[in-house]
C-alpha positions as CSV (number, residue, x, y, z in Angstrom):
1,M,226.0,129.7,65.3
2,Y,228.0,126.7,64.3
3,T,228.8,124.5,67.3
4,L,230.4,121.0,67.1
5,T,231.1,118.6,70.0
6,I,232.9,115.3,69.5
7,L,232.5,113.1,72.5
8,Q,234.9,110.5,73.6
9,F,233.2,108.1,76.0
10,D,236.1,105.8,76.7
11,D,239.3,107.4,78.0
12,Q,241.3,104.2,77.2
13,T,240.8,104.4,73.4
14,N,242.5,107.7,72.7
15,N,240.5,108.6,69.6
16,F,241.5,112.1,68.6
17,V,240.4,114.5,65.9
18,H,242.6,114.3,62.8
19,V,242.9,118.0,62.2
20,E,243.5,118.3,58.5
21,P,240.4,116.4,57.4
22,F,238.4,118.0,60.2
23,C,239.3,121.5,59.0
24,T,238.4,120.6,55.5
25,M,235.0,119.2,56.4
26,F,234.1,121.9,59.0
27,S,235.7,125.2,57.9
28,R,233.2,127.5,59.7
29,I,233.0,126.5,63.3
30,E,232.4,129.1,66.0
31,H,232.4,126.8,69.1
32,A,234.0,123.4,69.3
33,D,234.7,120.7,72.0
34,L,237.2,118.2,70.6
35,P,239.5,115.4,71.8
36,I,243.0,116.4,70.7
37,D,246.4,114.8,70.9
38,T,249.0,117.6,70.6
39,I,249.6,121.3,71.0
40,E,250.6,121.3,67.3
41,S,247.1,120.0,66.4
42,C,245.6,122.9,68.5
43,Q,247.8,125.4,66.7
44,Y,246.7,124.0,63.3
45,L,243.0,124.2,64.2
46,I,243.3,127.8,65.4
47,E,245.1,128.8,62.2
48,R,242.7,127.0,59.9
49,L,239.5,128.0,61.6
50,G,240.6,131.6,61.8
51,S,238.3,134.4,62.6
52,D,235.1,132.3,62.8
53,L,236.3,130.5,65.9
54,I,235.1,132.1,69.2
55,S,235.6,129.3,71.7
56,I,237.2,125.9,71.7
57,I,237.7,123.2,74.3
58,F,240.7,120.9,73.7
59,R,240.3,117.7,75.5
60,F,243.7,116.0,76.0
61,S,244.2,112.4,77.1
62,N,244.6,112.0,80.8
63,D,247.6,109.6,80.8
64,A,248.8,108.8,84.3
65,D,252.4,108.5,83.0
66,E,252.7,112.1,81.9
67,D,254.2,114.8,84.1
68,D,251.1,117.0,84.6
69,D,253.1,120.2,85.7
70,E,255.4,120.0,82.6
71,E,252.4,119.4,80.3
72,E,250.5,122.3,81.8
73,N,253.4,124.6,81.5
74,E,253.8,123.7,77.9
75,K,250.1,124.5,77.3
76,I,250.5,127.9,79.1
77,R,253.6,128.8,77.0
78,W,251.8,127.9,73.8
79,I,248.7,130.0,74.8
80,E,250.8,133.0,75.7
81,S,252.6,132.7,72.3
82,L,249.3,133.0,70.4
83,R,249.0,136.1,68.2
84,V,245.4,136.6,69.0
85,K,243.7,138.1,72.0
86,Q,242.4,135.3,74.2
87,Q,241.4,134.1,77.6
88,Y,241.9,130.5,78.8
89,R,241.4,128.1,81.6
90,L,243.1,124.8,82.3
91,C,241.0,122.2,84.1
92,D,241.8,118.5,84.6
93,G,244.3,118.6,81.7
94,D,241.8,120.1,79.3
95,L,242.2,123.6,77.8
96,Y,239.3,126.0,77.5
97,L,240.1,128.8,75.1
98,W,238.0,131.9,74.2
99,L,239.3,134.1,71.3
100,H,238.4,137.8,71.0
């Protein structure tokens, strides 16, 4: 089992995973918990990690200026467009995704 968690202790710094080098360094991850910046980055991770990936938590920045409903709807539209069987949960702006 290959599990990787990247913690972000300070919500003010907005340090996100840079997906291209991440996928090059960690190409066989089954479970991940990552601070992420965009839906496009989520898509890239899922495509690159492929069939090894079982579950992933995408931790988005909790900016007070963002329209939470619009952002949540964008995440739901993206999840439903995935071409893989999945289950998901949105909680406090973060996306929990299980792939089958």
